[in-house]
PDBQT receptor file of N, H, CA, C and O in Angstrom, charges set to zero:
ATOM      1  N   MET A   1      78.178 261.269 130.516  1.00  0.00    +0.000 N 
ATOM      2  CA  MET A   1      76.791 260.886 130.474  1.00  0.00    +0.000 C 
ATOM      3  C   MET A   1      76.446 260.445 129.054  1.00  0.00    +0.000 C 
ATOM      4  O   MET A   1      76.061 261.266 128.221  1.00  0.00    +0.000 OA
ATOM      5  N   ALA A   2      76.583 259.158 128.784  1.00  0.00    +0.000 N 
ATOM      6  H   ALA A   2      76.896 258.491 129.461  1.00  0.00    +0.000 HD
ATOM      7  CA  ALA A   2      76.320 258.620 127.459  1.00  0.00    +0.000 C 
ATOM      8  C   ALA A   2      74.873 258.171 127.341  1.00  0.00    +0.000 C 
ATOM      9  O   ALA A   2      74.363 257.473 128.217  1.00  0.00    +0.000 OA
ATOM     10  N   ARG A   3      74.215 258.566 126.267  1.00  0.00    +0.000 N 
ATOM     11  H   ARG A   3      74.630 259.133 125.555  1.00  0.00    +0.000 HD
ATOM     12  CA  ARG A   3      72.842 258.158 126.007  1.00  0.00    +0.000 C 
ATOM     13  C   ARG A   3      72.813 257.273 124.777  1.00  0.00    +0.000 C 
ATOM     14  O   ARG A   3      73.567 257.483 123.827  1.00  0.00    +0.000 OA
ATOM     15  N   GLU A   4      71.937 256.283 124.803  1.00  0.00    +0.000 N 
ATOM     16  H   GLU A   4      71.324 256.112 125.575  1.00  0.00    +0.000 HD
ATOM     17  CA  GLU A   4      71.762 255.410 123.661  1.00  0.00    +0.000 C 
ATOM     18  C   GLU A   4      70.495 255.817 122.905  1.00  0.00    +0.000 C 
ATOM     19  O   GLU A   4      69.888 256.845 123.203  1.00  0.00    +0.000 OA
ATOM     20  N   LYS A   5      70.116 255.021 121.949  1.00  0.00    +0.000 N 
ATOM     21  H   LYS A   5      70.609 254.186 121.707  1.00  0.00    +0.000 HD
ATOM     22  CA  LYS A   5      68.950 255.280 121.123  1.00  0.00    +0.000 C 
ATOM     23  C   LYS A   5      67.682 255.398 121.967  1.00  0.00    +0.000 C 
ATOM     24  O   LYS A   5      67.468 254.607 122.885  1.00  0.00    +0.000 OA
ATOM     25  N   LYS A   6      66.849 256.379 121.656  1.00  0.00    +0.000 N 
ATOM     26  H   LYS A   6      67.023 257.022 120.910  1.00  0.00    +0.000 HD
ATOM     27  CA  LYS A   6      65.596 256.593 122.369  1.00  0.00    +0.000 C 
ATOM     28  C   LYS A   6      64.465 255.904 121.615  1.00  0.00    +0.000 C 
ATOM     29  O   LYS A   6      64.424 255.912 120.384  1.00  0.00    +0.000 OA
ATOM     30  N   ARG A   7      63.535 255.301 122.385  1.00  0.00    +0.000 N 
ATOM     31  H   ARG A   7      63.568 255.295 123.385  1.00  0.00    +0.000 HD
ATOM     32  CA  ARG A   7      62.384 254.631 121.785  1.00  0.00    +0.000 C 
ATOM     33  C   ARG A   7      61.124 255.106 122.482  1.00  0.00    +0.000 C 
ATOM     34  O   ARG A   7      61.100 255.238 123.706  1.00  0.00    +0.000 OA
ATOM     35  N   PHE A   8      60.075 255.363 121.710  1.00  0.00    +0.000 N 
ATOM     36  H   PHE A   8      60.095 255.256 120.716  1.00  0.00    +0.000 HD
ATOM     37  CA  PHE A   8      58.798 255.748 122.296  1.00  0.00    +0.000 C 
ATOM     38  C   PHE A   8      58.028 254.503 122.702  1.00  0.00    +0.000 C 
ATOM     39  O   PHE A   8      58.134 253.458 122.059  1.00  0.00    +0.000 OA
ATOM     40  N   ILE A   9      57.250 254.619 123.778  1.00  0.00    +0.000 N 
ATOM     41  H   ILE A   9      57.164 255.468 124.301  1.00  0.00    +0.000 HD
ATOM     42  CA  ILE A   9      56.454 253.515 124.299  1.00  0.00    +0.000 C 
ATOM     43  C   ILE A   9      55.016 253.739 123.848  1.00  0.00    +0.000 C 
ATOM     44  O   ILE A   9      54.321 254.603 124.383  1.00  0.00    +0.000 OA
ATOM     45  N   ALA A  10      54.573 252.966 122.869  1.00  0.00    +0.000 N 
ATOM     46  H   ALA A  10      55.138 252.265 122.435  1.00  0.00    +0.000 HD
ATOM     47  CA  ALA A  10      53.237 253.138 122.285  1.00  0.00    +0.000 C 
ATOM     48  C   ALA A  10      52.151 252.837 123.309  1.00  0.00    +0.000 C 
ATOM     49  O   ALA A  10      52.192 251.811 123.988  1.00  0.00    +0.000 OA
ATOM     50  N   GLY A  11      51.189 253.732 123.411  1.00  0.00    +0.000 N 
ATOM     51  H   GLY A  11      51.156 254.565 122.859  1.00  0.00    +0.000 HD
ATOM     52  CA  GLY A  11      50.042 253.530 124.281  1.00  0.00    +0.000 C 
ATOM     53  C   GLY A  11      50.280 253.843 125.739  1.00  0.00    +0.000 C 
ATOM     54  O   GLY A  11      49.359 253.729 126.549  1.00  0.00    +0.000 OA
ATOM     55  N   ALA A  12      51.493 254.234 126.098  1.00  0.00    +0.000 N 
ATOM     56  H   ALA A  12      52.240 254.326 125.440  1.00  0.00    +0.000 HD
ATOM     57  CA  ALA A  12      51.804 254.533 127.504  1.00  0.00    +0.000 C 
ATOM     58  C   ALA A  12      51.305 255.929 127.871  1.00  0.00    +0.000 C 
ATOM     59  O   ALA A  12      51.294 256.838 127.040  1.00  0.00    +0.000 OA
ATOM     60  N   VAL A  13      50.893 256.081 129.124  1.00  0.00    +0.000 N 
ATOM     61  H   VAL A  13      50.901 255.343 129.799  1.00  0.00    +0.000 HD
ATOM     62  CA  VAL A  13      50.372 257.352 129.624  1.00  0.00    +0.000 C 
ATOM     63  C   VAL A  13      51.316 257.880 130.702  1.00  0.00    +0.000 C 
ATOM     64  O   VAL A  13      51.731 257.134 131.589  1.00  0.00    +0.000 OA
ATOM     65  N   CYS A  14      51.649 259.153 130.624  1.00  0.00    +0.000 N 
ATOM     66  H   CYS A  14      51.312 259.759 129.904  1.00  0.00    +0.000 HD
ATOM     67  CA  CYS A  14      52.530 259.782 131.598  1.00  0.00    +0.000 C 
ATOM     68  C   CYS A  14      51.827 259.828 132.965  1.00  0.00    +0.000 C 
ATOM     69  O   CYS A  14      50.681 260.269 133.053  1.00  0.00    +0.000 OA
ATOM     70  N   PRO A  15      52.509 259.376 134.031  1.00  0.00    +0.000 N 
ATOM     71  CA  PRO A  15      51.877 259.397 135.351  1.00  0.00    +0.000 C 
ATOM     72  C   PRO A  15      51.699 260.804 135.926  1.00  0.00    +0.000 C 
ATOM     73  O   PRO A  15      50.943 260.987 136.879  1.00  0.00    +0.000 OA
ATOM     74  N   LYS A  16      52.377 261.786 135.365  1.00  0.00    +0.000 N 
ATOM     75  H   LYS A  16      52.992 261.638 134.590  1.00  0.00    +0.000 HD
ATOM     76  CA  LYS A  16      52.281 263.151 135.890  1.00  0.00    +0.000 C 
ATOM     77  C   LYS A  16      51.260 263.999 135.129  1.00  0.00    +0.000 C 
ATOM     78  O   LYS A  16      50.394 264.623 135.742  1.00  0.00    +0.000 OA
ATOM     79  N   CYS A  17      51.357 264.024 133.789  1.00  0.00    +0.000 N 
ATOM     80  H   CYS A  17      52.061 263.517 133.291  1.00  0.00    +0.000 HD
ATOM     81  CA  CYS A  17      50.480 264.907 133.011  1.00  0.00    +0.000 C 
ATOM     82  C   CYS A  17      49.373 264.163 132.274  1.00  0.00    +0.000 C 
ATOM     83  O   CYS A  17      48.552 264.799 131.614  1.00  0.00    +0.000 OA
ATOM     84  N   ASP A  18      49.326 262.837 132.367  1.00  0.00    +0.000 N 
ATOM     85  H   ASP A  18      49.993 262.321 132.903  1.00  0.00    +0.000 HD
ATOM     86  CA  ASP A  18      48.302 261.991 131.734  1.00  0.00    +0.000 C 
ATOM     87  C   ASP A  18      48.269 262.069 130.203  1.00  0.00    +0.000 C 
ATOM     88  O   ASP A  18      47.264 261.716 129.587  1.00  0.00    +0.000 OA
ATOM     89  N   ALA A  19      49.357 262.528 129.595  1.00  0.00    +0.000 N 
ATOM     90  H   ALA A  19      50.173 262.815 130.096  1.00  0.00    +0.000 HD
ATOM     91  CA  ALA A  19      49.428 262.569 128.132  1.00  0.00    +0.000 C 
ATOM     92  C   ALA A  19      49.764 261.176 127.604  1.00  0.00    +0.000 C 
ATOM     93  O   ALA A  19      50.595 260.472 128.177  1.00  0.00    +0.000 OA
ATOM     94  N   MET A  20      49.113 260.785 126.507  1.00  0.00    +0.000 N 
ATOM     95  H   MET A  20      48.439 261.357 126.041  1.00  0.00    +0.000 HD
ATOM     96  CA  MET A  20      49.362 259.470 125.919  1.00  0.00    +0.000 C 
ATOM     97  C   MET A  20      50.370 259.576 124.782  1.00  0.00    +0.000 C 
ATOM     98  O   MET A  20      50.411 260.569 124.057  1.00  0.00    +0.000 OA
ATOM     99  N   ASP A  21      51.183 258.530 124.641  1.00  0.00    +0.000 N 
ATOM    100  H   ASP A  21      51.149 257.723 125.230  1.00  0.00    +0.000 HD
ATOM    101  CA  ASP A  21      52.182 258.416 123.573  1.00  0.00    +0.000 C 
ATOM    102  C   ASP A  21      53.258 259.502 123.636  1.00  0.00    +0.000 C 
ATOM    103  O   ASP A  21      53.756 259.938 122.598  1.00  0.00    +0.000 OA
ATOM    104  N   THR A  22      53.619 259.938 124.833  1.00  0.00    +0.000 N 
ATOM    105  H   THR A  22      53.215 259.584 125.676  1.00  0.00    +0.000 HD
ATOM    106  CA  THR A  22      54.678 260.942 124.973  1.00  0.00    +0.000 C 
ATOM    107  C   THR A  22      55.876 260.422 125.754  1.00  0.00    +0.000 C 
ATOM    108  O   THR A  22      56.825 261.170 125.990  1.00  0.00    +0.000 OA
ATOM    109  N   LEU A  23      55.852 259.141 126.165  1.00  0.00    +0.000 N 
ATOM    110  H   LEU A  23      55.082 258.533 125.974  1.00  0.00    +0.000 HD
ATOM    111  CA  LEU A  23      56.947 258.589 126.961  1.00  0.00    +0.000 C 
ATOM    112  C   LEU A  23      58.004 257.958 126.065  1.00  0.00    +0.000 C 
ATOM    113  O   LEU A  23      57.693 257.168 125.175  1.00  0.00    +0.000 OA
ATOM    114  N   MET A  24      59.262 258.321 126.316  1.00  0.00    +0.000 N 
ATOM    115  H   MET A  24      59.515 258.963 127.040  1.00  0.00    +0.000 HD
ATOM    116  CA  MET A  24      60.366 257.707 125.585  1.00  0.00    +0.000 C 
ATOM    117  C   MET A  24      61.253 256.964 126.566  1.00  0.00    +0.000 C 
ATOM    118  O   MET A  24      61.445 257.396 127.702  1.00  0.00    +0.000 OA
ATOM    119  N   LEU A  25      61.786 255.851 126.116  1.00  0.00    +0.000 N 
ATOM    120  H   LEU A  25      61.630 255.500 125.193  1.00  0.00    +0.000 HD
ATOM    121  CA  LEU A  25      62.639 254.985 126.919  1.00  0.00    +0.000 C 
ATOM    122  C   LEU A  25      64.053 255.066 126.365  1.00  0.00    +0.000 C 
ATOM    123  O   LEU A  25      64.256 254.990 125.153  1.00  0.00    +0.000 OA
ATOM    124  N   PHE A  26      65.031 255.219 127.253  1.00  0.00    +0.000 N 
ATOM    125  H   PHE A  26      64.866 255.280 128.237  1.00  0.00    +0.000 HD
ATOM    126  CA  PHE A  26      66.436 255.221 126.842  1.00  0.00    +0.000 C 
ATOM    127  C   PHE A  26      67.279 254.727 128.007  1.00  0.00    +0.000 C 
ATOM    128  O   PHE A  26      66.821 254.692 129.149  1.00  0.00    +0.000 OA
ATOM    129  N   ILE A  27      68.507 254.347 127.710  1.00  0.00    +0.000 N 
ATOM    130  H   ILE A  27      68.879 254.375 126.783  1.00  0.00    +0.000 HD
ATOM    131  CA  ILE A  27      69.431 253.864 128.734  1.00  0.00    +0.000 C 
ATOM    132  C   ILE A  27      70.465 254.945 128.982  1.00  0.00    +0.000 C 
ATOM    133  O   ILE A  27      71.111 255.435 128.055  1.00  0.00    +0.000 OA
ATOM    134  N   GLU A  28      70.613 255.311 130.255  1.00  0.00    +0.000 N 
ATOM    135  H   GLU A  28      70.089 254.913 131.008  1.00  0.00    +0.000 HD
ATOM    136  CA  GLU A  28      71.573 256.334 130.644  1.00  0.00    +0.000 C 
ATOM    137  C   GLU A  28      72.355 255.815 131.845  1.00  0.00    +0.000 C 
ATOM    138  O   GLU A  28      71.769 255.488 132.877  1.00  0.00    +0.000 OA
ATOM    139  N   ASN A  29      73.657 255.741 131.713  1.00  0.00    +0.000 N 
ATOM    140  H   ASN A  29      74.133 256.007 130.875  1.00  0.00    +0.000 HD
ATOM    141  CA  ASN A  29      74.523 255.232 132.781  1.00  0.00    +0.000 C 
ATOM    142  C   ASN A  29      74.082 253.844 133.249  1.00  0.00    +0.000 C 
ATOM    143  O   ASN A  29      73.998 253.585 134.449  1.00  0.00    +0.000 OA
ATOM    144  N   ASP A  30      73.803 252.956 132.293  1.00  0.00    +0.000 N 
ATOM    145  H   ASP A  30      73.872 253.167 131.318  1.00  0.00    +0.000 HD
ATOM    146  CA  ASP A  30      73.406 251.574 132.548  1.00  0.00    +0.000 C 
ATOM    147  C   ASP A  30      72.085 251.447 133.311  1.00  0.00    +0.000 C 
ATOM    148  O   ASP A  30      71.848 250.430 133.962  1.00  0.00    +0.000 OA
ATOM    149  N   THR A  31      71.232 252.456 133.241  1.00  0.00    +0.000 N 
ATOM    150  H   THR A  31      71.424 253.283 132.712  1.00  0.00    +0.000 HD
ATOM    151  CA  THR A  31      69.926 252.430 133.889  1.00  0.00    +0.000 C 
ATOM    152  C   THR A  31      68.866 252.820 132.874  1.00  0.00    +0.000 C 
ATOM    153  O   THR A  31      69.028 253.803 132.150  1.00  0.00    +0.000 OA
ATOM    154  N   GLU A  32      67.764 252.044 132.815  1.00  0.00    +0.000 N 
ATOM    155  H   GLU A  32      67.632 251.245 133.403  1.00  0.00    +0.000 HD
ATOM    156  CA  GLU A  32      66.663 252.395 131.918  1.00  0.00    +0.000 C 
ATOM    157  C   GLU A  32      65.930 253.602 132.482  1.00  0.00    +0.000 C 
ATOM    158  O   GLU A  32      65.499 253.588 133.635  1.00  0.00    +0.000 OA
ATOM    159  N   GLN A  33      65.789 254.635 131.682  1.00  0.00    +0.000 N 
ATOM    160  H   GLN A  33      66.139 254.647 130.745  1.00  0.00    +0.000 HD
ATOM    161  CA  GLN A  33      65.107 255.862 132.072  1.00  0.00    +0.000 C 
ATOM    162  C   GLN A  33      63.891 256.059 131.165  1.00  0.00    +0.000 C 
ATOM    163  O   GLN A  33      63.917 255.694 129.989  1.00  0.00    +0.000 OA
ATOM    164  N   VAL A  34      62.840 256.635 131.719  1.00  0.00    +0.000 N 
ATOM    165  H   VAL A  34      62.819 256.932 132.674  1.00  0.00    +0.000 HD
ATOM    166  CA  VAL A  34      61.649 256.983 130.952  1.00  0.00    +0.000 C 
ATOM    167  C   VAL A  34      61.416 258.470 131.160  1.00  0.00    +0.000 C 
ATOM    168  O   VAL A  34      61.452 258.961 132.288  1.00  0.00    +0.000 OA
ATOM    169  N   GLU A  35      61.172 259.196 130.047  1.00  0.00    +0.000 N 
ATOM    170  H   GLU A  35      61.143 258.797 129.130  1.00  0.00    +0.000 HD
ATOM    171  CA  GLU A  35      60.943 260.635 130.141  1.00  0.00    +0.000 C 
ATOM    172  C   GLU A  35      59.772 261.028 129.265  1.00  0.00    +0.000 C 
ATOM    173  O   GLU A  35      59.642 260.564 128.132  1.00  0.00    +0.000 OA
ATOM    174  N   CYS A  36      58.926 261.885 129.798  1.00  0.00    +0.000 N 
ATOM    175  H   CYS A  36      59.031 262.262 130.718  1.00  0.00    +0.000 HD
ATOM    176  CA  CYS A  36      57.796 262.419 129.032  1.00  0.00    +0.000 C 
ATOM    177  C   CYS A  36      58.297 263.618 128.233  1.00  0.00    +0.000 C 
ATOM    178  O   CYS A  36      58.883 264.537 128.804  1.00  0.00    +0.000 OA
ATOM    179  N   VAL A  37      58.077 263.619 126.924  1.00  0.00    +0.000 N 
ATOM    180  H   VAL A  37      57.601 262.872 126.460  1.00  0.00    +0.000 HD
ATOM    181  CA  VAL A  37      58.551 264.725 126.100  1.00  0.00    +0.000 C 
ATOM    182  C   VAL A  37      57.667 265.959 126.243  1.00  0.00    +0.000 C 
ATOM    183  O   VAL A  37      58.053 267.049 125.821  1.00  0.00    +0.000 OA
ATOM    184  N   GLN A  38      56.483 265.795 126.835  1.00  0.00    +0.000 N 
ATOM    185  H   GLN A  38      56.170 264.909 127.177  1.00  0.00    +0.000 HD
ATOM    186  CA  GLN A  38      55.578 266.937 127.007  1.00  0.00    +0.000 C 
ATOM    187  C   GLN A  38      55.876 267.708 128.292  1.00  0.00    +0.000 C 
ATOM    188  O   GLN A  38      56.065 268.924 128.249  1.00  0.00    +0.000 OA
ATOM    189  N   CYS A  39      55.921 267.016 129.438  1.00  0.00    +0.000 N 
ATOM    190  H   CYS A  39      55.768 266.028 129.473  1.00  0.00    +0.000 HD
ATOM    191  CA  CYS A  39      56.109 267.712 130.719  1.00  0.00    +0.000 C 
ATOM    192  C   CYS A  39      57.498 267.513 131.320  1.00  0.00    +0.000 C 
ATOM    193  O   CYS A  39      57.806 268.080 132.368  1.00  0.00    +0.000 OA
ATOM    194  N   LYS A  40      58.342 266.707 130.661  1.00  0.00    +0.000 N 
ATOM    195  H   LYS A  40      58.092 266.246 129.810  1.00  0.00    +0.000 HD
ATOM    196  CA  LYS A  40      59.729 266.437 131.091  1.00  0.00    +0.000 C 
ATOM    197  C   LYS A  40      59.821 265.628 132.385  1.00  0.00    +0.000 C 
ATOM    198  O   LYS A  40      60.892 265.555 132.986  1.00  0.00    +0.000 OA
ATOM    199  N   HIS A  41      58.706 265.014 132.828  1.00  0.00    +0.000 N 
ATOM    200  H   HIS A  41      57.836 265.073 132.340  1.00  0.00    +0.000 HD
ATOM    201  CA  HIS A  41      58.742 264.133 134.000  1.00  0.00    +0.000 C 
ATOM    202  C   HIS A  41      59.634 262.952 133.663  1.00  0.00    +0.000 C 
ATOM    203  O   HIS A  41      59.558 262.402 132.564  1.00  0.00    +0.000 OA
ATOM    204  N   ARG A  42      60.490 262.557 134.618  1.00  0.00    +0.000 N 
ATOM    205  H   ARG A  42      60.552 263.003 135.511  1.00  0.00    +0.000 HD
ATOM    206  CA  ARG A  42      61.471 261.504 134.355  1.00  0.00    +0.000 C 
ATOM    207  C   ARG A  42      61.482 260.516 135.498  1.00  0.00    +0.000 C 
ATOM    208  O   ARG A  42      61.433 260.905 136.665  1.00  0.00    +0.000 OA
ATOM    209  N   PHE A  43      61.547 259.234 135.165  1.00  0.00    +0.000 N 
ATOM    210  H   PHE A  43      61.587 258.919 134.217  1.00  0.00    +0.000 HD
ATOM    211  CA  PHE A  43      61.609 258.204 136.194  1.00  0.00    +0.000 C 
ATOM    212  C   PHE A  43      62.300 256.980 135.640  1.00  0.00    +0.000 C 
ATOM    213  O   PHE A  43      62.487 256.847 134.430  1.00  0.00    +0.000 OA
ATOM    214  N   SER A  44      62.682 256.078 136.549  1.00  0.00    +0.000 N 
ATOM    215  H   SER A  44      62.530 256.186 137.531  1.00  0.00    +0.000 HD
ATOM    216  CA  SER A  44      63.291 254.811 136.144  1.00  0.00    +0.000 C 
ATOM    217  C   SER A  44      62.614 253.703 136.933  1.00  0.00    +0.000 C 
ATOM    218  O   SER A  44      62.105 253.924 138.031  1.00  0.00    +0.000 OA
ATOM    219  N   GLU A  45      62.617 252.513 136.360  1.00  0.00    +0.000 N 
ATOM    220  H   GLU A  45      63.031 252.333 135.468  1.00  0.00    +0.000 HD
ATOM    221  CA  GLU A  45      62.011 251.362 137.006  1.00  0.00    +0.000 C 
ATOM    222  C   GLU A  45      63.112 250.429 137.456  1.00  0.00    +0.000 C 
ATOM    223  O   GLU A  45      63.958 250.039 136.651  1.00  0.00    +0.000 OA
ATOM    224  N   PRO A  46      63.120 250.058 138.746  1.00  0.00    +0.000 N 
ATOM    225  CA  PRO A  46      64.142 249.113 139.208  1.00  0.00    +0.000 C 
ATOM    226  C   PRO A  46      64.036 247.788 138.462  1.00  0.00    +0.000 C 
ATOM    227  O   PRO A  46      62.935 247.356 138.123  1.00  0.00    +0.000 OA
ATOM    228  N   LYS A  47      65.168 247.142 138.204  1.00  0.00    +0.000 N 
ATOM    229  H   LYS A  47      66.063 247.493 138.479  1.00  0.00    +0.000 HD
ATOM    230  CA  LYS A  47      65.176 245.901 137.434  1.00  0.00    +0.000 C 
ATOM    231  C   LYS A  47      64.356 244.806 138.083  1.00  0.00    +0.000 C 
ATOM    232  O   LYS A  47      63.734 244.019 137.370  1.00  0.00    +0.000 OA
ATOM    233  N   GLU A  48      64.327 244.719 139.420  1.00  0.00    +0.000 N 
ATOM    234  H   GLU A  48      64.832 245.358 139.999  1.00  0.00    +0.000 HD
ATOM    235  CA  GLU A  48      63.566 243.664 140.078  1.00  0.00    +0.000 C 
ATOM    236  C   GLU A  48      62.061 243.885 139.974  1.00  0.00    +0.000 C 
ATOM    237  O   GLU A  48      61.291 242.980 140.293  1.00  0.00    +0.000 OA
ATOM    238  N   GLN A  49      61.620 245.072 139.533  1.00  0.00    +0.000 N 
ATOM    239  H   GLN A  49      62.246 245.808 139.273  1.00  0.00    +0.000 HD
ATOM    240  CA  GLN A  49      60.200 245.373 139.415  1.00  0.00    +0.000 C 
ATOM    241  C   GLN A  49      59.679 245.145 138.001  1.00  0.00    +0.000 C 
ATOM    242  O   GLN A  49      58.474 245.258 137.773  1.00  0.00    +0.000 OA
ATOM    243  N   GLY A  50      60.546 244.828 137.051  1.00  0.00    +0.000 N 
ATOM    244  H   GLY A  50      61.524 244.736 137.236  1.00  0.00    +0.000 HD
ATOM    245  CA  GLY A  50      60.161 244.674 135.655  1.00  0.00    +0.000 C 
ATOM    246  C   GLY A  50      59.042 243.666 135.461  1.00  0.00    +0.000 C 
ATOM    247  O   GLY A  50      58.920 242.706 136.222  1.00  0.00    +0.000 OA
ATOM    248  N   GLY A  51      58.224 243.888 134.436  1.00  0.00    +0.000 N 
ATOM    249  H   GLY A  51      58.323 244.667 133.817  1.00  0.00    +0.000 HD
ATOM    250  CA  GLY A  51      57.071 243.024 134.200  1.00  0.00    +0.000 C 
ATOM    251  C   GLY A  51      57.325 241.997 133.120  1.00  0.00    +0.000 C 
ATOM    252  O   GLY A  51      56.393 241.606 132.418  1.00  0.00    +0.000 OA
ATOM    253  N   GLY A  52      58.556 241.549 132.963  1.00  0.00    +0.000 N 
ATOM    254  H   GLY A  52      59.314 241.867 133.533  1.00  0.00    +0.000 HD
ATOM    255  CA  GLY A  52      58.883 240.584 131.917  1.00  0.00    +0.000 C 
ATOM    256  C   GLY A  52      58.266 239.223 132.168  1.00  0.00    +0.000 C 
ATOM    257  O   GLY A  52      57.992 238.845 133.308  1.00  0.00    +0.000 OA
ATOM    258  N   SER A  53      58.057 238.504 131.102  1.00  0.00    +0.000 N 
ATOM    259  H   SER A  53      58.280 238.810 130.176  1.00  0.00    +0.000 HD
ATOM    260  CA  SER A  53      57.465 237.176 131.189  1.00  0.00    +0.000 C 
ATOM    261  C   SER A  53      58.547 236.141 131.434  1.00  0.00    +0.000 C 
ATOM    262  O   SER A  53      59.679 236.306 130.979  1.00  0.00    +0.000 OA
ATOM    263  N   GLN A  54      58.217 235.088 132.140  1.00  0.00    +0.000 N 
ATOM    264  H   GLN A  54      57.297 234.954 132.511  1.00  0.00    +0.000 HD
ATOM    265  CA  GLN A  54      59.161 234.027 132.424  1.00  0.00    +0.000 C 
ATOM    266  C   GLN A  54      58.738 232.715 131.776  1.00  0.00    +0.000 C 
ATOM    267  O   GLN A  54      59.128 231.645 132.242  1.00  0.00    +0.000 OA
ATOM    268  N   ARG A  55      57.947 232.781 130.707  1.00  0.00    +0.000 N 
ATOM    269  H   ARG A  55      57.630 233.650 130.328  1.00  0.00    +0.000 HD
ATOM    270  CA  ARG A  55      57.479 231.567 130.043  1.00  0.00    +0.000 C 
ATOM    271  C   ARG A  55      58.628 230.862 129.335  1.00  0.00    +0.000 C 
ATOM    272  O   ARG A  55      59.615 231.493 128.957  1.00  0.00    +0.000 OA
ATOM    273  N   GLN A  56      58.493 229.554 129.160  1.00  0.00    +0.000 N 
ATOM    274  H   GLN A  56      57.691 229.042 129.467  1.00  0.00    +0.000 HD
ATOM    275  CA  GLN A  56      59.557 228.740 128.588  1.00  0.00    +0.000 C 
ATOM    276  C   GLN A  56      59.867 229.124 127.144  1.00  0.00    +0.000 C 
ATOM    277  O   GLN A  56      61.038 229.215 126.778  1.00  0.00    +0.000 OA
ATOM    278  N   PHE A  57      58.855 229.352 126.320  1.00  0.00    +0.000 N 
ATOM    279  H   PHE A  57      57.903 229.279 126.617  1.00  0.00    +0.000 HD
ATOM    280  CA  PHE A  57      59.061 229.624 124.897  1.00  0.00    +0.000 C 
ATOM    281  C   PHE A  57      58.828 231.089 124.566  1.00  0.00    +0.000 C 
ATOM    282  O   PHE A  57      58.314 231.391 123.489  1.00  0.00    +0.000 OA
ATOM    283  N   ASP A  58      59.184 231.999 125.444  1.00  0.00    +0.000 N 
ATOM    284  H   ASP A  58      59.601 231.754 126.319  1.00  0.00    +0.000 HD
ATOM    285  CA  ASP A  58      58.908 233.417 125.258  1.00  0.00    +0.000 C 
ATOM    286  C   ASP A  58      59.588 233.992 124.018  1.00  0.00    +0.000 C 
ATOM    287  O   ASP A  58      59.008 234.858 123.362  1.00  0.00    +0.000 OA
ATOM    288  N   GLN A  59      60.777 233.552 123.677  1.00  0.00    +0.000 N 
ATOM    289  H   GLN A  59      61.248 232.848 124.209  1.00  0.00    +0.000 HD
ATOM    290  CA  GLN A  59      61.518 234.086 122.545  1.00  0.00    +0.000 C 
ATOM    291  C   GLN A  59      61.338 233.253 121.280  1.00  0.00    +0.000 C 
ATOM    292  O   GLN A  59      61.975 233.536 120.266  1.00  0.00    +0.000 OA
ATOM    293  N   VAL A  60      60.488 232.237 121.318  1.00  0.00    +0.000 N 
ATOM    294  H   VAL A  60      59.970 232.006 122.142  1.00  0.00    +0.000 HD
ATOM    295  CA  VAL A  60      60.299 231.339 120.192  1.00  0.00    +0.000 C 
ATOM    296  C   VAL A  60      59.064 231.757 119.409  1.00  0.00    +0.000 C 
ATOM    297  O   VAL A  60      58.011 232.012 119.994  1.00  0.00    +0.000 OA
ATOM    298  N   ILE A  61      59.187 231.830 118.094  1.00  0.00    +0.000 N 
ATOM    299  H   ILE A  61      60.042 231.623 117.618  1.00  0.00    +0.000 HD
ATOM    300  CA  ILE A  61      58.054 232.200 117.248  1.00  0.00    +0.000 C 
ATOM    301  C   ILE A  61      57.031 231.080 117.210  1.00  0.00    +0.000 C 
ATOM    302  O   ILE A  61      55.830 231.342 117.286  1.00  0.00    +0.000 OA
ATOM    303  N   GLY A  62      57.471 229.857 117.097  1.00  0.00    +0.000 N 
ATOM    304  H   GLY A  62      58.446 229.644 117.036  1.00  0.00    +0.000 HD
ATOM    305  CA  GLY A  62      56.553 228.713 117.067  1.00  0.00    +0.000 C 
ATOM    306  C   GLY A  62      57.271 227.452 117.496  1.00  0.00    +0.000 C 
ATOM    307  O   GLY A  62      58.494 227.360 117.390  1.00  0.00    +0.000 OA
ATOM    308  N   VAL A  63      56.522 226.491 117.976  1.00  0.00    +0.000 N 
ATOM    309  H   VAL A  63      55.529 226.566 118.063  1.00  0.00    +0.000 HD
ATOM    310  CA  VAL A  63      57.096 225.218 118.402  1.00  0.00    +0.000 C 
ATOM    311  C   VAL A  63      56.507 224.138 117.502  1.00  0.00    +0.000 C 
ATOM    312  O   VAL A  63      55.293 223.936 117.479  1.00  0.00    +0.000 OA
ATOM    313  N   PHE A  64      57.372 223.442 116.760  1.00  0.00    +0.000 N 
ATOM    314  H   PHE A  64      58.358 223.606 116.778  1.00  0.00    +0.000 HD
ATOM    315  CA  PHE A  64      56.928 222.404 115.822  1.00  0.00    +0.000 C 
ATOM    316  C   PHE A  64      56.790 221.089 116.558  1.00  0.00    +0.000 C 
ATOM    317  O   PHE A  64      57.739 220.621 117.189  1.00  0.00    +0.000 OA
ATOM    318  N   LYS A  65      55.605 220.486 116.481  1.00  0.00    +0.000 N 
ATOM    319  H   LYS A  65      54.835 220.866 115.969  1.00  0.00    +0.000 HD
ATOM    320  CA  LYS A  65      55.362 219.185 117.102  1.00  0.00    +0.000 C 
ATOM    321  C   LYS A  65      54.875 218.232 116.024  1.00  0.00    +0.000 C 
ATOM    322  O   LYS A  65      53.696 218.256 115.671  1.00  0.00    +0.000 OA
ATOM    323  N   PRO A  66      55.764 217.384 115.488  1.00  0.00    +0.000 N 
ATOM    324  CA  PRO A  66      55.335 216.459 114.445  1.00  0.00    +0.000 C 
ATOM    325  C   PRO A  66      54.375 215.403 114.987  1.00  0.00    +0.000 C 
ATOM    326  O   PRO A  66      54.478 214.978 116.138  1.00  0.00    +0.000 OA
ATOM    327  N   ASP A  67      53.454 214.997 114.143  1.00  0.00    +0.000 N 
ATOM    328  H   ASP A  67      53.370 215.342 113.208  1.00  0.00    +0.000 HD
ATOM    329  CA  ASP A  67      52.446 213.990 114.551  1.00  0.00    +0.000 C 
ATOM    330  C   ASP A  67      53.020 212.598 114.606  1.00  0.00    +0.000 C 
ATOM    331  O   ASP A  67      52.306 211.649 114.929  1.00  0.00    +0.000 OA
TER     332      ASP A  67
């Protein structure tokens, strides 16, 4: 059971205990897991449910358009 670096999710609220800023995100066995450090509630989000953006220039800082 290998764990990678844990990251806190700023502004997120635990669905079980309603505590804010207590959710940490980490990858365990190739699956993204979220765990509340206060109540230990744990869940994962299926990849097809992710809320990622599909915009064309999502990873671009700026687009230069010369006049």
